[in-house]
Structures are given as C-alpha cells and as structure tokens.
C-alpha positions in Angstrom: -0.1 0.1 0.1 1.3 3.2 -1.2 1.2 6.2 1.5 0.7 9.5 0.7 2.7 11.9 1.4 1.7 14.7 4.4 4.3 17.5 2.6 2.9 19.9 0.2 4.4 21.8 -2.4 4.0 25.4 -1.3 2.3 27.6 -3.4 5.0 29.5 -5.6 4.1 32.8 -3.8 4.9 31.3 -0.2 8.2 29.8 -1.4 9.9 32.9 -2.4 8.4 34.7 1.3 7.9 38.3 -0.3 6.4 38.3 -3.4 2.8 39.5 -3.1 -0.5 38.5 -4.5 -0.9 39.6 -8.2 -4.2 40.4 -10.1 -4.2 40.3 -14.0 -5.5 43.2 -15.5 -6.3 43.7 -19.0 -2.2 41.8 -19.8 -0.3 43.1 -16.7 0.3 41.7 -13.9 -0.3 43.7 -11.0 0.4 43.7 -6.7 -2.8 43.4 -5.2 -1.3 46.3 -3.0 -1.8 48.7 -5.7 -3.9 51.4 -5.5 -7.0 51.7 -7.1 -5.6 54.6 -8.6 -2.5 53.1 -9.4 -3.7 50.4 -11.1 -5.4 52.8 -13.6 -2.0 54.3 -14.2 -0.6 50.9 -14.8 -4.3 48.8 -17.1 -4.8 50.1 -20.5 -7.8 49.7 -22.3 -9.1 47.9 -25.9 -11.2 50.2 -28.5 -11.5 48.3 -31.4 -8.8 45.8 -31.1 -5.9 48.2 -30.3 -4.2 49.4 -27.4 -5.1 52.4 -26.1 -3.8 53.7 -22.4 -6.4 55.6 -20.7 -4.5 59.2 -20.5 -2.7 60.8 -23.1 -0.1 61.0 -21.6 2.0 57.6 -22.1 5.0 55.6 -22.1 5.3 55.6 -25.4 5.5 59.6 -25.0 7.5 60.1 -23.1 10.1 57.6 -24.4 9.6 59.4 -27.7 10.7 62.5 -25.7 13.5 61.5 -24.2 14.1 60.4 -28.0 14.4 63.6 -29.5 16.1 65.5 -26.9 19.0 62.6 -27.2 19.0 64.5 -30.7 19.2 67.9 -30.0 22.5 69.2 -29.7 21.8 72.2 -27.0 19.7 69.3 -24.6 23.2 67.7 -25.0 25.2 70.2 -23.9 22.8 71.8 -21.6 23.2 68.0 -19.5 26.6 67.9 -20.5 27.5 67.5 -16.9 24.1 65.7 -15.6 24.0 62.5 -13.2 20.3 63.7 -12.5 17.0 61.6 -12.2 13.5 63.7 -13.2 10.3 62.8 -12.4 7.8 64.5 -14.6 4.7 64.1 -13.0 1.5 65.1 -15.8 -0.9 64.9 -13.0 -2.0 61.8 -11.6 1.1 60.0 -13.6 4.7 60.3 -13.0 7.4 59.6 -15.6 11.2 58.8 -14.2 14.0 59.7 -16.4 18.2 60.0 -16.0 19.7 61.5 -17.5 23.7 61.2 -17.7 26.5 63.0 -19.5 24.1 64.7 -21.6 21.6 62.5 -22.9 18.3 60.6 -21.1 19.4 57.3 -20.5 16.4 55.6 -19.4 12.8 56.0 -18.9 10.0 54.2 -16.6 6.6 54.2 -15.2 7.3 56.1 -11.9 5.1 53.9 -8.8 6.4 55.8 -5.4 5.6 52.5 -3.5 7.2 50.0 -5.6 10.0 52.2 -7.1 12.6 52.1 -5.2 14.5 54.2 -6.8 13.2 57.7 -6.2 14.3 61.0 -7.7 16.4 64.3 -7.4 14.2 66.2 -9.6 10.2 66.7 -9.6 8.6 69.0 -12.8 4.6 68.7 -12.0 1.9 69.9 -13.4 -1.5 68.8 -13.5 -2.9 67.2 -16.9 -4.9 70.4 -18.1 -1.1 72.5 -17.7 0.4 70.0 -19.7 -1.9 70.0 -22.7 -1.9 73.4 -22.9 1.5 72.7 -23.2 1.6 70.1 -25.8 -1.2 71.5 -27.7 1.1 75.0 -27.8 -1.9 76.4 -26.3 0.6 78.4 -23.9 5.0 78.7 -24.1 6.6 76.5 -21.3 8.1 79.7 -19.7 4.7 80.8 -18.9 4.0 77.2 -17.1 6.5 77.5 -15.1 6.2 81.6 -14.3 2.8 80.9 -13.3 3.2 77.8 -11.1 0.8 76.0 -13.3 3.9 73.5 -13.9 5.9 73.4 -10.6 10.1 72.9 -10.4 10.7 70.7 -6.8 12.9 68.6 -5.3 16.7 69.8 -4.8 17.0 72.7 -5.9 20.7 73.1 -6.6 20.9 70.3 -9.1 17.2 71.9 -10.5 18.6 75.3 -11.0 22.1 73.8 -12.1 19.7 71.5 -14.9 17.8 74.3 -15.5 18.4 74.9 -19.4 18.5 71.8 -19.8 14.7 71.3 -18.7 13.8 73.8 -20.1 14.9 72.3 -23.0 13.0 69.2 -22.3 9.6 71.1 -22.0 9.9 73.0 -25.0 10.7 69.4 -26.4 7.3 67.9 -25.1 5.7 71.4 -26.3 7.0 69.9 -30.2 6.4 66.9 -29.3 2.6 67.4 -29.5 2.9 69.9 -33.2 4.8 66.8 -34.9 1.3 63.9 -33.5 -1.0 67.1 -35.2 0.9 66.7 -38.0 0.8 63.2 -38.9 -2.6 62.8 -37.6 
C-alpha cells in the first residue's frame, strides 16, 4: 500500500517569501496592494482591438520625448555634466527619467510605492497644464512662471539643470505638434 506524502509543495508566492499576490489586469500583472489609482495608471484599455492608454500621456510618448531630446545638440550641451533623475508628474501619472552625460538614458513609469530609485528633481503640474503645453496654447516659461507647472526636489540640481529642463519642456510641447502633423 502506497503511502500518501503529508508534505505538500507550497504555492510559488509562499516559496519566494516576499512576493505579493498579483492580479491580472488587461495583460499586466499588478500587485494586489496597489491602490485603484495605481492600477488605473498601469492597465490599458482596448478600443477596436487597439491598445489605448486611458490618458494621452503614456510611456511611449515620454520615450519619444527622450529620443527627441537626445537628438538635440542644445540639450546634450545643457545636460553635458548631468547625473540626475527627473520625475515628470503629469497629474496623477508619473514618469522617471535618468539624465546622464547629455542624454536621457532610461525612462520608466514611476510608482512611488514600488519604485525604490527615488528622484532628484520633479517637474509637476495638473494634467490640464500639460495639455495646454502639448497643444501649444501656452509656452513652457509661462506655465513655470504662473506656477501651473512646478520644479521641485533638489533645487541645487534643478538650478544647475535649468537649461536642460527648459529644453525638455519645450521638446514636450513640440512633441504635440509633431503628432498633430502626422494625424
């Protein structure tokens, strides 16, 4: 008579110890402890079979912004001695950019609860202020002067990187113009 083993193989998340349960949302695995807002920022919706982010400000746009900045000689010169992490906070959506030696070398979605990397400088504003900038209704300096878009964090680094940050914002504004010509 074969004896049944009393030992049962633990579930994968129990074996890993620190791993949290995950839930599937539209193809992305999201830890259960994320708030509803964080899940909304991560998941995508589909419209007519094409994946569309719920917000016009998505990771692909910010990656295109990084590529555009990297092509500009003025940005490369302004950020020549940079070793700075910048967060673009567009309403509730945040993106983390790493500037190093005149280039944006890394871009990712930034979720403060799950991202241990932190940031040096944050450029933040309500989504409407960023839309105005994207639609060329206002200039970046006007948004900064009015306080609709704010630069905060390590202000010594922010002042040192002021020209590069302004070029980044102006590039963001021209990104919207390029999209409108294509459409």
